[in-house]
C-alpha positions in Angstrom: 5.5 -53.4 -45.3 6.9 -49.9 -44.9 6.7 -48.2 -41.5 6.2 -44.4 -41.4 8.9 -42.5 -39.6 8.1 -41.6 -36.0 6.4 -38.3 -35.5 8.9 -35.6 -34.4 7.5 -32.7 -32.4 8.4 -29.3 -33.8 11.4 -27.7 -32.1 10.6 -25.3 -29.4 11.2 -21.6 -30.2 14.5 -20.5 -28.7 14.4 -17.2 -26.9 17.0 -14.7 -28.3 20.1 -14.2 -26.2 19.9 -11.6 -23.5 22.4 -9.1 -22.2 22.9 -9.1 -18.4 21.7 -5.5 -18.3 19.1 -4.2 -17.5 18.4 -6.6 -14.7 15.1 -8.6 -14.7 12.6 -7.9 -11.9 12.0 -10.6 -9.3 8.9 -12.8 -9.6 7.0 -11.0 -6.8 8.1 -7.4 -7.7 4.6 -6.1 -8.5 2.9 -7.7 -5.5 5.6 -6.5 -3.1 5.6 -3.0 -4.6 1.8 -2.6 -4.3 1.9 -3.9 -0.7 4.5 -1.3 0.2 2.5 1.5 -1.5 -0.6 0.4 0.4 1.2 0.5 3.7 2.4 4.1 2.9 -1.1 5.1 1.9 -2.7 3.6 5.0 -0.2 5.5 7.2 -1.0 8.7 5.4 -4.7 8.2 6.1 -3.9 7.5 9.7 -2.0 10.8 10.0 -4.8 12.6 8.4 -7.3 11.5 11.0 -5.1 11.3 14.1 -2.8 14.1 15.2 -0.8 11.8 17.5 -0.5 8.3 15.9 0.8 5.4 17.8 4.3 5.9 16.6 4.5 9.6 17.6 6.1 8.7 20.9 9.0 7.1 19.1 9.3 10.1 16.9 9.4 12.4 19.9 12.1 10.4 21.7 14.2 10.3 18.6 13.9 14.0 18.0 14.9 14.6 21.7 18.0 12.4 21.3 18.9 14.2 18.1 18.6 17.5 19.9 21.0 16.3 22.6 23.5 15.1 20.0 23.3 18.4 18.1 24.0 20.3 21.3 27.2 18.2 21.9 28.3 18.7 18.3 27.8 22.4 18.6 25.0 22.5 16.1 27.3 23.5 13.2 30.1 20.9 13.5 31.0 18.2 11.0 27.8 16.3 11.4 25.7 19.4 10.9 27.7 20.4 7.8 27.4 16.9 6.3 23.6 16.9 7.0 23.3 20.3 5.2 25.3 18.9 2.2 22.9 16.0 2.0 20.0 18.4 2.2 21.4 20.2 -0.9 22.0 17.0 -2.7 18.5 15.7 -2.0 16.8 19.0 -3.0 16.4 20.4 -6.6 20.1 20.0 -7.1 19.7 16.3 -6.7 18.0 16.1 -10.1 21.4 16.6 -11.7 22.5 13.0 -10.9 19.4 11.2 -12.4 19.3 13.6 -15.4 23.0 13.0 -16.0 22.4 9.2 -15.8 19.5 9.6 -18.3 21.7 11.5 -20.7 24.5 8.9 -20.6 22.0 6.1 -21.2 20.4 7.9 -24.2 23.8 8.6 -25.7 24.5 4.9 -25.8 21.0 4.2 -27.3 19.5 2.9 -24.0 16.5 5.2 -24.1 14.3 2.5 -22.6 16.4 2.4 -19.5 16.5 6.2 -19.6 12.7 6.3 -19.6 12.6 4.0 -16.6 15.0 6.2 -14.7 13.0 9.3 -15.6 9.8 7.7 -14.4 11.2 6.5 -11.1 13.3 9.6 -10.2 11.3 12.5 -11.6 7.7 11.6 -12.6 7.1 9.4 -9.5 8.2 12.3 -7.2 5.5 14.4 -8.6 2.7 11.9 -9.0 3.4 9.8 -5.8 5.2 11.8 -3.2 3.4 15.2 -3.5 -0.1 13.8 -3.4 0.7 11.7 -0.4 2.1 14.8 1.4 -1.1 16.6 0.7 -3.2 13.7 2.0 -1.2 13.2 5.2 -0.8 17.0 5.8 1.6 16.2 8.7 3.3 19.2 10.4 7.1 19.4 10.4 9.1 19.1 13.6 9.4 22.4 15.4 12.2 24.8 14.4 13.7 23.1 11.3 17.3 24.1 10.6 16.8 24.3 6.8 14.1 25.8 4.5 11.2 23.3 4.1 7.8 23.3 2.5 4.5 22.0 4.0 4.0 18.3 4.5 6.5 16.3 6.5 5.2 12.8 5.5 6.7 11.1 3.6 10.3 12.3 3.1 10.7 13.3 -0.5 14.5 13.5 -0.1 14.7 9.9 1.2 12.4 8.8 -1.6 14.7 10.4 -4.2 17.8 8.8 -2.6 16.1 5.3 -2.7 14.9 5.8 -6.3 18.4 6.8 -7.5 20.3 3.9 -5.9 17.6 1.5 -7.0 17.6 2.4 -10.7 21.4 2.5 -10.8 21.4 -1.1 -9.5 18.9 -2.1 -12.2 20.4 -0.4 -15.3 24.1 0.1 -14.5 25.6 -2.7 -12.4 25.6 -6.4 -13.2 24.8 -9.0 -10.5 28.4 -9.2 -9.4 28.8 -5.4 -9.0 25.6 -5.2 -7.0 27.3 -7.0 -4.1 29.4 -4.0 -3.4 26.8 -1.4 -4.6 24.2 -2.6 -2.1 26.2 -1.5 1.0 27.1 1.8 -0.6 23.5 2.4 -1.5 22.4 1.5 2.0 24.9 3.8 3.6 23.8 6.7 1.3 20.1 6.1 2.2 20.7 5.8 5.9 22.8 9.0 5.8 20.0 10.8 4.1 17.5 9.5 6.7 19.8 10.7 9.5 20.3 14.1 7.9 16.6 14.8 7.7 16.0 14.1 11.4 19.3 15.9 12.4 18.1 19.0 10.7 14.7 18.8 12.3 13.2 18.7 8.8 11.2 15.5 9.3 10.2 12.9 11.9 11.9 9.6 12.0 8.8 7.8 10.7 8.7 10.1 7.7 12.1 8.9 6.6 11.1 5.3 6.9 8.0 6.1 4.9 10.3 7.6 2.2 12.2 4.2 2.1 9.0 2.1 1.8 7.5 4.4 -0.8 10.6 4.6 -2.8 11.2 0.8 -2.9 7.5 0.2 -3.6 7.3 2.6 -6.4 10.5 1.4 -8.0 9.4 -2.2 -7.8 6.1 -1.5 -9.5 7.8 0.6 -12.2 10.4 -2.1 -12.7 7.7 -4.6 -13.4 5.8 -2.3 -15.7 8.9 -1.5 -17.7 10.1 -5.1 -17.7 9.0 -5.8 -21.3 10.8 -2.7 -22.6 13.9 -3.4 -20.5 13.9 -7.0 -21.7 13.8 -5.8 -25.4 16.7 -3.5 -24.7 18.7 -6.4 -23.2 18.1 -8.5 -26.3 19.1 -5.7 -28.6 22.3 -5.1 -26.6 23.2 -8.8 -26.9 22.6 -8.7 -30.7 24.3 -5.4 -31.3 21.2 -3.7 -32.7 20.6 -1.4 -29.8 19.7 1.6 -31.9 16.8 -0.1 -33.7 
């Protein structure tokens, strides 16, 4: 009596190899990003209905301490000059860096990563930061040292700084390099936050809002672009990046 061979299950499909760049988003990226965006939105609504929110006292004390430090520095010393440099870097001139990054990515065929960088650093600034400024309609601190527009909350320059260092970490540096990029990125963002308050351009809470909004927006976009970025990583591993 012949026995039929045992049934062998079909082999599981093997996922194609993946390059280490761009990085994959964490599991809870979308939920975390939405939560940060909702906190930023709720704070904007609070500022809209309350001229003196519960954190205004902290903002006033920080502004007073900055005034004292500026007087000791002479107003136009090294700290003031560095703050003005960051102000220029965070303004329209600051678009040079993300646009240069986009150009380099596209030259090497990484247009998907370029689209992610463009969405986070350029499009989000128009579609997220500006509407939130109009919603909050928060006055600037008195007597700013640099030319500013209306709407102090949130800090668009801090948002741009966060978005830039975030996308660079995702599309440029592998996991090992991010260990040294993280402190560099943190120092740059903290310097931008300090420069905005030193120049009386924004309240301290506005700069923290710029951080929350920037991280939240980038997390959401990272998750939205994850399928495209994953495709790019697979094509990079197979050498067919231009297809």
